[in-house]
N, C-alpha and C positions, 0 to 999 in steps of 0.2 A: 504494500500500500504506500510505499515511499515514492515521493516525487523525485525528479531528476536533479533539482537544484537544491543545494544545501540550505539556502536562506529560507526555504519553505518547509524545512524539517519540523519546525515547531507545530505547524498545522497537521503534519502527518502524525506526529505523536499524539496530539489532541484527538484527532479522528480515531486513531487506533485505541486509545484509552477510553473513549466514550462510545465506541461503535454500538455496543449492545443496547445501551439506554437510548441512543439516538435512533436506532432502528425501531425500538419500541415506540418512541414518540412519533416517528414518521409513519409507522403502520397505523397507529391510533388516528392520526390526522387524516391520512388517506382513507382508512376504513370508515371513520365517522362521516365523511362526506357521502359515501355510498349508503351507509346504514340509515342516516337521517333522511336522505332523499327517498330511499325505499320505504321507510316507515311512514313518511308523510303520504306517499302514494297509497300504501295499504289503508291508512286512516281515511283517505278520501279517494277511494277507488273510482267512484262515479266521476269525479273531476278529472282524474287521470285518464279514464276511458274517453271522456269528452276531448281531452287533449290529443289522444291517439286518433280519435275520429277526425279531428281537424287536420291531422297530418296525413289523413287518408290511408291509415294502416288497415289492412284487411282484418275483419273480425276483431275490432278493438276491445270488445267486452271480454273476449277470451285472452288476448295477449296482454291486457293490463295486469292480470294476476301474475303470470310468470315473470314479467318484467319487474314488477314491484318486489316480488319475493327474491328474484335474482339480486337486486340491489341490497336487500337486507342480508342475504347470505354472504355476498361478497364482503360487505362491510363487517359483519360479525367475524368472518374468517380472518380478515386482515387484522382487526383489532386484537383478536385472541391469538393470532399467529398459529392458526390451525389449517393444515393443508395450504400453507401460505403461497407456495409457488403455483399451485393449481388455481387458487383464488386470484392471484395476479394475472395469470393467463386468461381466466374467465373475465376478469375486469377489462382486459385489453379488447377481447372480442366484443364484450358488451358495449364498450365505449365506441368502438368502430361502428357498430350497429346504430348507436345513438347519434353519432355524427351523420351517418348516411340518412337517417330518418328525419332528424329534427334540426340540424344545424348547418344546412346548406345555405349559408348566409347569402350567397350570390343570387338565390332565388327569391329573396325577401324584398319588399319595397325598400327604397333608399333609406327611409326613416328608421327602419328596423335592422338594416344591415350591420351597423356598428355593434349593436347588442348581440346579434347572432354571431358575428365574427369573434366577439369576446368569448362566447360560449364555445365556439369552435376551437379557439386557442387554448382555453382552459382544458378542454377535453384532450387536446394534443399533449398538454403538460401532464395530465393524469396518466396518459399512456406512458409517458416518460417515467413517471414515478412508479408505475406498475412494472415497467421493464427493469428498473433498478431493484425493486423488491424481488422480482423473479430471479435475477442474477445473484443477488446477495443472500436471499433467504430471509427467514424470520428473525434470526439472532437468538441469543441465549434466553431472553425473557419472552418465551413463547410456549404455547402448548406443543408445537412441533419439537422443540428442544427437550421439553419434559418427557414427551412420549418416546423420543429417541433414546433417552437414558434408560428407559424401562426395558429396552430390548436386550 
């Protein structure tokens, strides 16, 4: 995890010494976004169904439930660090679908393009975060680590 320049070694040491706690914080922050968004959809499934209807999703009354539950599951798995790499991959696929359905900013009226572009960029950043979690894993403070010790 060392950088090539010696002047940057302090940050290398800091990153190495705090990696597990920072992975926990990062997973919680990333997971909370999914969990909260999914929970809000579950609590207002009619509103979410209406949103999917407006997006012209086929059979929105059916797809609202799997989508909402997927967000809750992704969020819970990331927060707990359970099947973390699978959750990260699932999040990436979910976000790509979300971008394709809802955040095609170039199709919106000019007044809405800025907001939709922000959502598009946020989703790209979330994919980046999920990729990092996929590569690095859950860290020591996770159910994955606890379950690995039991083997």
